[in-house]
Legacy VTK file of the C-alpha trace (Angstrom):
# vtk DataFile Version 3.0
C-alpha trace
ASCII
DATASET POLYDATA
POINTS 657 float
-67.994 6.858 19.631
-68.590 9.715 17.160
-65.171 10.452 15.574
-66.184 14.085 14.956
-66.456 14.719 18.698
-63.410 15.212 20.952
-62.621 12.471 23.430
-62.415 13.164 27.164
-58.615 13.166 26.899
-58.764 15.658 24.032
-61.154 17.890 25.988
-58.639 18.092 28.834
-55.832 19.135 26.482
-55.101 22.797 27.356
-54.008 23.562 23.789
-56.903 21.807 22.040
-58.311 23.480 18.930
-61.963 24.461 19.408
-64.515 23.813 16.665
-66.813 26.834 16.208
-69.969 27.003 14.079
-70.841 30.569 13.047
-74.521 31.109 12.220
-75.646 33.921 9.899
-78.844 34.510 7.920
-76.693 35.165 4.814
-73.330 36.673 3.828
-73.954 39.852 1.803
-71.483 42.753 1.656
-72.957 44.369 4.772
-71.390 45.630 7.987
-71.684 42.648 10.339
-70.802 40.166 7.614
-67.818 42.213 6.385
-66.610 42.512 9.957
-66.767 38.751 10.432
-64.809 38.264 7.204
-62.020 40.454 8.611
-62.322 38.750 12.000
-62.145 35.220 10.588
-58.815 35.989 8.923
-57.375 36.935 12.326
-58.715 34.050 14.448
-55.809 31.854 15.535
-56.069 28.620 13.466
-54.250 26.727 16.222
-56.999 27.639 18.690
-60.148 27.663 16.541
-61.457 25.659 13.616
-64.302 27.596 11.986
-67.339 26.613 9.945
-70.271 28.734 8.751
-73.939 27.799 8.525
-76.439 30.042 6.696
-80.202 29.799 7.126
-81.708 32.259 4.615
-79.474 32.604 1.545
-75.831 32.659 0.505
-74.452 36.079 -0.523
-71.453 37.774 -2.076
-68.982 36.806 0.663
-69.539 33.038 0.458
-66.835 32.489 -2.150
-64.381 34.578 -0.094
-64.872 32.386 2.978
-64.560 29.210 0.952
-61.352 30.554 -0.591
-60.036 30.904 2.986
-60.778 27.221 3.565
-63.795 27.844 5.802
-66.686 25.524 4.881
-70.035 27.251 4.289
-73.284 25.258 4.493
-76.720 26.585 3.539
-79.667 25.053 5.400
-82.331 27.203 3.831
-85.445 28.324 5.641
-88.379 28.239 3.217
-90.446 31.247 4.198
-90.869 33.177 7.426
-92.818 30.463 9.270
-90.861 27.392 8.163
-90.336 25.775 11.574
-88.743 22.715 9.958
-85.539 24.769 10.015
-85.318 23.967 13.735
-84.981 20.207 13.179
-82.840 20.484 10.049
-80.462 22.928 11.707
-80.436 20.862 14.909
-79.378 17.770 12.967
-76.523 19.713 11.358
-75.310 21.110 14.700
-75.553 17.727 16.401
-73.593 15.976 13.668
-70.899 18.662 13.460
-69.261 17.951 16.826
-68.944 21.662 17.557
-67.532 23.025 20.810
-69.198 26.435 20.357
-72.122 27.830 18.374
-71.835 31.554 17.644
-74.714 33.395 15.997
-75.004 36.878 14.501
-78.133 38.926 13.656
-81.671 38.305 14.849
-82.774 35.600 12.379
-79.755 33.425 13.181
-79.967 34.266 16.892
-83.602 33.139 17.080
-83.605 29.944 15.006
-80.114 28.959 16.097
-80.980 29.019 19.798
-84.226 27.138 19.230
-82.364 24.478 17.233
-79.533 24.145 19.768
-81.791 23.858 22.824
-80.778 20.817 24.874
-77.661 19.984 22.824
-75.343 21.041 25.679
-73.226 23.083 23.269
-72.300 26.570 24.546
-74.168 29.232 22.566
-72.671 32.697 22.000
-74.642 35.601 20.495
-73.200 38.841 19.111
-75.567 41.823 19.389
-74.747 44.369 16.676
-77.431 46.976 17.275
-79.896 48.407 19.748
-83.527 47.470 19.237
-85.340 49.818 16.885
-87.372 52.541 18.582
-88.840 53.409 15.181
-90.407 49.991 14.591
-92.085 49.145 17.925
-93.664 45.915 16.675
-90.359 44.476 15.488
-88.652 45.645 18.685
-91.276 43.939 20.873
-90.855 40.658 18.981
-87.065 40.746 19.262
-87.152 41.710 22.955
-89.637 38.916 23.704
-87.394 36.255 22.163
-84.204 37.702 23.676
-85.790 37.406 27.123
-87.253 33.979 26.420
-84.015 32.485 25.113
-81.503 34.099 27.472
-81.323 30.922 29.585
-80.158 28.983 26.517
-77.401 31.529 25.877
-73.941 31.291 27.423
-73.050 34.924 26.769
-74.208 37.860 24.638
-71.361 39.900 23.157
-72.265 43.549 22.523
-70.319 45.608 19.981
-70.395 48.764 22.140
-71.139 49.830 25.698
-74.280 51.593 24.489
-75.572 48.340 22.990
-74.832 46.567 26.284
-76.659 49.316 28.192
-79.639 48.870 25.873
-79.716 45.122 26.543
-79.735 45.876 30.278
-82.140 48.811 30.178
-84.532 48.061 27.311
-84.484 44.266 27.177
-83.931 43.619 30.874
-81.249 40.956 30.468
-79.013 40.212 33.473
-75.565 41.822 33.518
-74.070 38.391 34.188
-74.983 37.313 30.633
-73.447 40.352 28.916
-70.039 41.572 27.850
-68.726 44.125 25.370
-66.181 43.465 22.633
-65.895 46.453 20.338
-65.662 45.892 16.606
-62.212 45.951 15.097
-60.825 46.791 11.690
-57.826 45.970 9.550
-55.470 48.931 9.501
-53.984 49.689 6.096
-50.213 49.493 5.853
-48.249 52.543 4.769
-48.681 52.883 1.011
-51.630 50.478 0.776
-54.154 53.281 0.257
-54.102 55.570 -2.786
-53.756 59.293 -2.153
-56.909 61.402 -2.307
-55.888 62.672 -5.747
-55.175 59.148 -7.054
-58.413 57.776 -5.587
-60.486 60.542 -7.181
-58.871 59.908 -10.519
-59.679 56.199 -10.213
-63.331 56.997 -9.419
-63.717 59.760 -12.001
-63.914 62.844 -9.770
-61.919 66.070 -9.946
-59.771 67.550 -7.198
-62.131 70.486 -6.665
-65.292 68.389 -6.161
-66.741 68.518 -2.639
-67.150 64.786 -2.156
-69.326 63.291 0.608
-70.015 59.579 1.028
-72.651 57.566 2.908
-71.960 53.835 3.175
-74.572 51.458 4.509
-77.561 49.274 3.854
-80.560 51.091 2.341
-82.750 50.596 5.406
-84.833 52.792 7.709
-82.162 52.788 10.420
-79.635 54.441 8.095
-81.898 57.490 7.548
-81.039 58.077 3.876
-84.291 59.920 3.126
-83.715 62.603 5.753
-80.086 62.873 4.667
-81.057 63.449 1.033
-83.599 66.102 2.070
-80.774 68.015 3.780
-78.605 68.182 0.643
-80.214 71.055 -1.364
-79.178 73.586 1.294
-75.629 72.179 1.270
-75.443 72.359 -2.536
-76.450 76.028 -2.435
-73.222 76.780 -0.574
-71.094 74.192 -2.389
-72.171 73.981 -6.064
-69.538 71.315 -6.813
-71.043 68.966 -4.229
-71.008 65.270 -5.105
-72.558 62.634 -2.842
-71.880 58.904 -3.113
-74.363 56.393 -1.695
-72.821 52.932 -1.330
-75.104 49.994 -0.572
-78.430 48.441 -1.462
-81.597 47.375 0.306
-85.336 47.683 0.685
-85.339 51.505 0.658
-83.638 51.850 -2.726
-86.782 52.759 -4.691
-87.747 55.404 -2.132
-84.203 56.788 -2.173
-84.264 57.130 -5.965
-87.665 58.820 -5.789
-86.401 61.284 -3.164
-83.329 62.112 -5.258
-85.621 62.908 -8.184
-88.004 64.965 -6.033
-85.179 67.206 -4.820
-83.603 67.454 -8.313
-80.365 65.900 -7.100
-79.776 63.532 -10.001
-76.519 65.242 -10.965
-75.345 65.421 -7.328
-76.171 62.052 -5.745
-74.653 58.923 -7.270
-75.740 55.408 -6.257
-72.797 53.017 -6.442
-74.485 49.811 -5.237
-72.463 47.260 -3.270
-68.729 47.820 -3.565
-65.536 46.044 -2.580
-63.299 49.118 -2.996
-64.436 50.894 0.188
-60.864 51.944 1.160
-60.462 53.714 -2.197
-63.853 55.428 -1.842
-62.962 56.618 1.662
-59.580 57.904 0.453
-61.289 59.914 -2.290
-63.921 61.460 -0.011
-63.736 64.718 1.907
-66.098 63.444 4.607
-67.913 60.240 5.537
-71.436 61.045 6.749
-73.363 58.644 9.003
-76.937 59.995 9.318
-78.367 56.947 11.145
-81.236 57.099 13.620
-79.902 54.057 15.492
-76.643 52.121 15.381
-74.479 49.696 17.285
-70.887 50.545 16.378
-70.693 51.145 12.606
-67.765 49.382 10.971
-67.555 51.976 8.212
-66.938 54.717 10.779
-64.004 52.752 12.188
-62.709 52.156 8.649
-62.872 55.895 7.954
-61.035 56.636 11.201
-58.326 54.132 10.241
-58.030 55.648 6.750
-57.794 59.198 8.098
-61.088 60.243 6.479
-63.054 62.920 8.411
-66.376 61.795 9.897
-69.709 63.488 10.562
-72.068 61.165 12.448
-75.245 61.257 14.472
-75.092 60.987 18.233
-76.756 57.545 18.458
-75.897 54.043 19.696
-72.208 53.367 20.179
-71.026 56.238 17.956
-70.308 58.705 20.819
-68.206 55.979 22.507
-65.821 56.109 19.553
-66.099 59.663 18.185
-65.735 62.838 20.270
-67.488 65.944 18.974
-65.041 68.716 18.120
-62.018 66.528 18.837
-62.119 63.545 16.475
-65.136 64.444 14.320
-68.519 66.153 14.300
-71.520 64.687 16.127
-75.006 65.877 15.296
-78.647 64.784 15.481
-80.469 62.828 12.738
-82.784 65.628 11.541
-82.438 67.542 8.278
-81.462 71.013 9.637
-78.812 69.543 11.956
-77.344 67.366 9.211
-77.232 70.363 6.863
-75.482 72.503 9.465
-72.908 69.791 10.230
-72.065 69.200 6.559
-71.750 72.931 5.838
-69.458 73.377 8.855
-67.355 70.414 7.825
-66.939 71.391 4.180
-66.243 75.022 5.172
-63.224 74.014 7.237
-61.705 70.895 5.712
-58.219 71.511 7.191
-59.722 71.333 10.699
-61.721 68.212 9.748
-58.518 66.576 8.502
-56.731 67.501 11.726
-59.518 65.825 13.744
-59.321 62.810 11.420
-55.619 62.391 12.215
-56.438 62.420 15.929
-59.207 59.854 15.333
-56.725 57.688 13.437
-54.391 57.574 16.457
-57.221 56.552 18.790
-58.559 53.933 16.385
-55.145 52.302 15.947
-54.952 51.624 19.697
-58.565 50.737 20.396
-60.070 49.123 17.315
-57.401 46.822 15.930
-58.995 43.664 14.505
-56.222 41.501 15.994
-57.237 42.641 19.478
-60.893 41.930 18.692
-60.070 38.446 17.369
-58.049 37.649 20.491
-61.001 38.687 22.657
-63.398 36.441 20.717
-60.985 33.530 21.101
-60.860 34.278 24.834
-64.669 34.061 24.956
-64.708 30.692 23.200
-62.060 29.210 25.477
-63.597 30.632 28.660
-67.122 29.438 27.870
-65.857 25.997 26.824
-63.906 25.707 30.054
-66.834 26.713 32.261
-69.047 24.152 30.546
-66.553 21.362 31.269
-67.259 21.884 34.972
-71.052 21.846 34.641
-72.914 19.153 36.601
-76.522 19.465 35.422
-79.105 19.307 38.204
-76.479 20.017 40.868
-75.720 23.342 39.217
-79.410 24.216 38.978
-79.898 23.562 42.705
-76.735 25.517 43.474
-77.917 28.523 41.444
-81.403 28.516 42.970
-79.926 28.314 46.468
-77.408 31.033 45.661
-80.049 33.429 44.380
-82.280 32.711 47.378
-79.522 33.291 49.943
-77.813 36.289 48.304
-78.000 39.478 50.361
-76.916 43.067 49.871
-73.492 43.867 51.325
-73.739 45.883 54.545
-71.465 48.624 55.837
-68.893 47.287 58.294
-68.499 43.941 56.494
-65.663 42.769 54.255
-65.611 40.170 51.482
-62.110 38.863 50.663
-61.833 37.110 47.290
-59.229 34.376 46.806
-57.698 33.566 43.414
-54.776 31.378 42.386
-53.905 31.223 38.673
-55.120 33.573 35.919
-54.212 31.962 32.614
-55.523 31.141 29.149
-56.255 27.440 29.213
-59.163 25.086 28.598
-57.897 22.310 30.852
-59.711 21.298 34.037
-57.447 22.899 36.640
-60.175 24.332 38.849
-57.717 26.778 40.457
-57.185 28.546 37.112
-59.472 31.383 35.989
-59.077 32.601 32.400
-58.000 36.225 31.836
-61.271 36.920 30.022
-63.356 35.594 32.924
-61.219 37.598 35.360
-61.712 40.778 33.315
-65.499 40.243 33.322
-65.460 39.711 37.081
-63.457 42.882 37.716
-65.711 44.878 35.360
-68.764 43.517 37.211
-67.360 44.737 40.544
-66.852 48.197 39.084
-70.239 48.400 37.366
-72.043 47.157 40.477
-70.402 49.836 42.620
-68.119 47.708 44.802
-65.255 49.332 46.712
-62.078 47.370 45.975
-59.704 48.159 48.851
-56.113 47.175 49.628
-56.016 44.495 52.336
-54.234 46.409 55.129
-56.393 49.506 54.595
-59.534 47.380 54.559
-58.575 45.727 57.848
-57.861 49.124 59.423
-61.344 50.265 58.341
-62.838 47.019 59.649
-61.235 47.648 63.049
-62.538 51.218 63.172
-65.995 50.401 61.805
-65.457 52.705 58.811
-65.936 50.164 56.005
-68.573 51.208 53.445
-71.098 48.741 52.059
-69.850 46.611 49.151
-66.243 46.470 50.390
-64.066 43.858 48.675
-60.416 42.781 48.843
-58.759 40.812 46.016
-56.070 38.253 46.910
-53.971 35.667 45.053
-52.227 32.652 46.593
-48.919 30.932 45.688
-47.502 33.677 43.429
-47.929 32.354 39.886
-46.226 34.260 37.075
-49.568 34.618 35.289
-50.666 36.955 38.100
-48.138 39.424 36.666
-48.755 38.641 32.999
-52.559 38.478 32.990
-54.136 39.784 36.214
-51.864 42.763 36.869
-52.702 44.642 33.592
-56.455 44.209 34.190
-56.178 45.426 37.774
-54.005 48.374 36.697
-56.477 49.447 34.011
-59.252 49.629 36.623
-56.967 51.054 39.356
-57.851 48.078 41.578
-55.410 47.141 44.360
-54.756 43.510 45.263
-52.609 41.448 47.616
-50.516 38.492 46.431
-49.234 35.771 48.779
-46.247 34.148 47.010
-44.358 31.108 48.239
-40.840 32.516 48.274
-39.016 29.263 47.441
-41.225 28.944 44.340
-40.152 32.440 43.273
-36.492 31.565 43.877
-36.880 28.509 41.626
-35.934 26.092 44.409
-39.252 24.225 44.528
-42.718 24.221 42.992
-46.273 23.344 43.906
-46.735 19.537 44.058
-50.148 19.982 42.425
-48.393 20.675 39.108
-45.690 18.009 39.301
-47.064 16.039 36.317
-48.797 18.913 34.558
-48.755 18.868 30.718
-46.804 22.144 30.568
-44.496 23.951 33.044
-46.056 26.301 35.605
-43.905 29.334 36.380
-43.858 31.673 39.357
-43.330 35.361 40.040
-39.729 36.548 40.036
-38.246 38.954 42.556
-38.132 41.648 39.852
-41.821 41.212 39.020
-42.744 41.320 42.702
-40.727 44.518 43.112
-42.374 46.172 40.112
-45.898 45.322 41.221
-45.244 46.431 44.801
-44.414 49.894 43.465
-47.647 50.030 41.471
-50.624 49.267 43.677
-50.094 45.574 44.473
-49.200 44.616 48.047
-47.625 41.359 49.190
-48.135 39.016 52.106
-46.454 35.804 53.175
-47.523 32.279 52.234
-44.469 30.626 53.890
-41.181 29.788 52.234
-41.906 26.203 51.091
-45.728 25.794 51.393
-45.872 23.155 54.190
-48.911 22.337 56.324
-48.211 24.449 59.403
-50.282 22.093 61.557
-47.737 19.321 60.897
-44.681 21.368 61.957
-43.051 22.106 65.280
-43.291 25.654 66.567
-39.619 26.219 65.672
-40.211 25.054 62.096
-43.300 27.266 61.817
-41.273 30.269 63.002
-38.569 29.516 60.451
-41.111 29.333 57.593
-42.990 32.536 58.455
-39.908 34.598 59.360
-37.862 33.593 56.309
-40.637 34.357 53.819
-41.388 37.668 55.555
-37.763 38.788 55.438
-37.344 37.787 51.776
-40.517 39.597 50.696
-39.572 42.728 52.612
-36.207 42.664 50.853
-37.824 42.248 47.409
-40.531 44.879 47.929
-38.877 47.372 50.253
-42.113 47.380 52.275
-43.194 45.848 55.565
-45.128 42.580 55.379
-47.904 42.196 57.959
-50.386 39.753 56.382
-50.207 35.981 56.021
-52.180 33.277 54.201
-52.222 29.722 55.595
-50.970 27.118 53.062
-53.875 24.822 52.157
-55.922 26.736 54.735
-54.461 24.598 57.531
-54.019 26.289 60.919
-54.523 25.844 64.654
-54.330 28.203 67.661
-50.590 27.535 68.022
-50.054 29.301 64.681
-51.508 32.563 66.014
-48.748 33.086 68.585
-46.026 32.257 66.060
-47.396 34.756 63.559
-47.796 37.481 66.157
-44.260 36.889 67.422
-42.954 37.143 63.840
-44.584 40.568 63.411
-47.733 39.699 61.473
-51.041 41.424 62.179
-53.493 39.231 60.274
-53.862 35.812 58.676
-56.213 34.627 55.957
-57.880 31.223 55.885
-59.773 29.347 53.187
-62.909 29.284 55.352
-65.812 30.821 53.422
-67.860 33.759 54.570
-67.997 37.446 55.331
-65.707 39.250 57.768
-67.180 41.539 60.433
-65.785 43.469 63.392
-66.221 40.244 65.398
-64.038 38.118 63.120
-60.648 37.122 64.533
-57.871 38.718 62.489
-56.018 35.377 62.703
-58.982 33.613 61.054
-60.058 35.969 58.282
-62.479 34.337 55.878
-62.167 34.269 52.113
-64.364 33.455 49.140
-62.589 31.256 46.598
-63.137 32.111 42.933
-62.442 29.085 40.757
-62.229 28.109 37.117
-65.722 26.611 37.186
-67.380 29.931 38.081
-69.451 31.699 35.459
-70.088 35.413 35.931
-73.407 34.463 37.561
-71.573 32.148 39.986
-69.119 34.942 40.749
-71.929 37.406 41.482
-73.621 34.898 43.803
-70.358 34.306 45.663
-69.695 38.023 46.117
-73.229 38.480 47.466
-72.781 35.600 49.902
-75.342 33.357 48.246
-73.031 30.338 48.236
-71.407 30.782 51.670
-73.687 28.252 53.378
-73.134 25.631 50.683
-69.363 26.104 50.884
-69.417 25.754 54.672
-71.438 22.552 54.347
-69.057 21.214 51.697
-65.996 21.928 53.847
-67.640 20.317 56.889
-68.356 17.164 54.901
-64.753 17.028 53.657
-63.356 17.384 57.182
-65.667 14.644 58.496
-64.396 12.058 55.997
LINES 1 658
657 0 1 2 3 4 5 6 7 8 9 10 11 12 13 14 15 16 17 18 19 20 21 22 23 24 25 26 27 28 29 30 31 32 33 34 35 36 37 38 39 40 41 42 43 44 45 46 47 48 49 50 51 52 53 54 55 56 57 58 59 60 61 62 63 64 65 66 67 68 69 70 71 72 73 74 75 76 77 78 79 80 81 82 83 84 85 86 87 88 89 90 91 92 93 94 95 96 97 98 99 100 101 102 103 104 105 106 107 108 109 110 111 112 113 114 115 116 117 118 119 120 121 122 123 124 125 126 127 128 129 130 131 132 133 134 135 136 137 138 139 140 141 142 143 144 145 146 147 148 149 150 151 152 153 154 155 156 157 158 159 160 161 162 163 164 165 166 167 168 169 170 171 172 173 174 175 176 177 178 179 180 181 182 183 184 185 186 187 188 189 190 191 192 193 194 195 196 197 198 199 200 201 202 203 204 205 206 207 208 209 210 211 212 213 214 215 216 217 218 219 220 221 222 223 224 225 226 227 228 229 230 231 232 233 234 235 236 237 238 239 240 241 242 243 244 245 246 247 248 249 250 251 252 253 254 255 256 257 258 259 260 261 262 263 264 265 266 267 268 269 270 271 272 273 274 275 276 277 278 279 280 281 282 283 284 285 286 287 288 289 290 291 292 293 294 295 296 297 298 299 300 301 302 303 304 305 306 307 308 309 310 311 312 313 314 315 316 317 318 319 320 321 322 323 324 325 326 327 328 329 330 331 332 333 334 335 336 337 338 339 340 341 342 343 344 345 346 347 348 349 350 351 352 353 354 355 356 357 358 359 360 361 362 363 364 365 366 367 368 369 370 371 372 373 374 375 376 377 378 379 380 381 382 383 384 385 386 387 388 389 390 391 392 393 394 395 396 397 398 399 400 401 402 403 404 405 406 407 408 409 410 411 412 413 414 415 416 417 418 419 420 421 422 423 424 425 426 427 428 429 430 431 432 433 434 435 436 437 438 439 440 441 442 443 444 445 446 447 448 449 450 451 452 453 454 455 456 457 458 459 460 461 462 463 464 465 466 467 468 469 470 471 472 473 474 475 476 477 478 479 480 481 482 483 484 485 486 487 488 489 490 491 492 493 494 495 496 497 498 499 500 501 502 503 504 505 506 507 508 509 510 511 512 513 514 515 516 517 518 519 520 521 522 523 524 525 526 527 528 529 530 531 532 533 534 535 536 537 538 539 540 541 542 543 544 545 546 547 548 549 550 551 552 553 554 555 556 557 558 559 560 561 562 563 564 565 566 567 568 569 570 571 572 573 574 575 576 577 578 579 580 581 582 583 584 585 586 587 588 589 590 591 592 593 594 595 596 597 598 599 600 601 602 603 604 605 606 607 608 609 610 611 612 613 614 615 616 617 618 619 620 621 622 623 624 625 626 627 628 629 630 631 632 633 634 635 636 637 638 639 640 641 642 643 644 645 646 647 648 649 650 651 652 653 654 655 656
């Protein structure tokens, strides 16, 4: 056995550290690479063990990563068409015993996926930018390979919603392969940044200079040439204008030539690559981003965090983060518009600074690097967990069948989803869905236009024939505490209702689910206080009995005791009537119907798969179980009914044994 690879027992350890290989072309002082440097410092070392592999060159950041204790390996590609990189990189990945491969930027995305093909290691790609509309040939090549290699990719992480929309719209990738995790930044502590006056003194500028800065790679996308052509008109109005260009790249010679052509040698200063970006931002009146396409520029987020005013073009993910007239100025990437925006900004710096303070508040909540790092860790753990349940050819057949049998949801039909636990774990409890997977599933429902309806309201509409197409109910069985801790915030953010069926003796601490008797860590359940809070905020509750027995094994008197006691307790905890019931283990018979009706229930939910129609008995409502093995594609197939027939067959085979 290869000692570098985890054993089966280690794989089932819910707290196991995951080994992640990060692929980059190189590690220069550029946006994506700088962001990963900040990200790597925040990744939980108890959950991830990180290594870096480079395939083009090293770069300025290599020594920084090695100083952090992260190994960096260069497997150099010799020229554009050196296909030997595939086998050399494949050998490295195979030997490394990695749980996850995570690539950034097109060169690493392409060669990494080719090298990893067939290794059965989950492959994650981060997409930092939309495809260039100004270089059609390059865009066509990148789109071709993104489409070709999507089946080898577990998930593509987009740095903004606009980038995700571009991958859907322009590349044609399926939504089930995409998610968005916005870039994050390190927020300076109070006193970490020099004052504007101190920063200017450090950089050699006076207090009355009008100081603009552009930070970014000298490349076509950053639009430096057009920006420089807009500066003479700005200098006419502001003779003390100084402009700093931070970066390097293939356009440097053309930039220098343009500066000379417009006689801006005493105005525009090229600083090259710098490590003192916070000081430069503190010294500047305004950061200008003149780009013609972007993902979500890190430097803009850094300026927002530092309280530096921003003027940026309305491209890519920028409008997602910056609101024109409220947190900055948005403009278009042409010379007259850039000139107008800079003149307006410099003419009213107090207003720009006021908007910058508002931007700083928003950035501190939305773009904290710790939040971003936690989301990336969630991706790694979720993808690893899903892959543990994969069964090769069986999954392929299942997916083909699911796609073939999926149908559009019709008006007058109701899909009820059934969950159990929502928790962060990489063990093989199939009843547990990770919070990240759950958040993707809920986002998919919203983006696909599904109507998420509270159970009792949905059943009323089903009775009256008033249910719209794409109607869904979300339910949870047993009443695990993680429903409150992990599912409830996600549902609240989307304003989605749900119904939870707790076992009341579990919530009282008098018993627990036998499934978790010998579990490696304790499983906790909802408290009465948590149930009360949720019931006041969009979550309804139904009964799942008091002790979770098989109702089919009890006398009618015992059944009545179970269903009445749990109903009365829940009504006391919630202050609301309880009319819905979920059969423990899905076990029921016709005798249960009379007991439930006598106890005051109006409906009961089974574990039988399928869609509910106006002809479905309200004592035998069908549900679609969502499990820990389900990828977002699996989830979409289940919601569309593509797997109903397979689930019915599976349940029939189990009952016949």
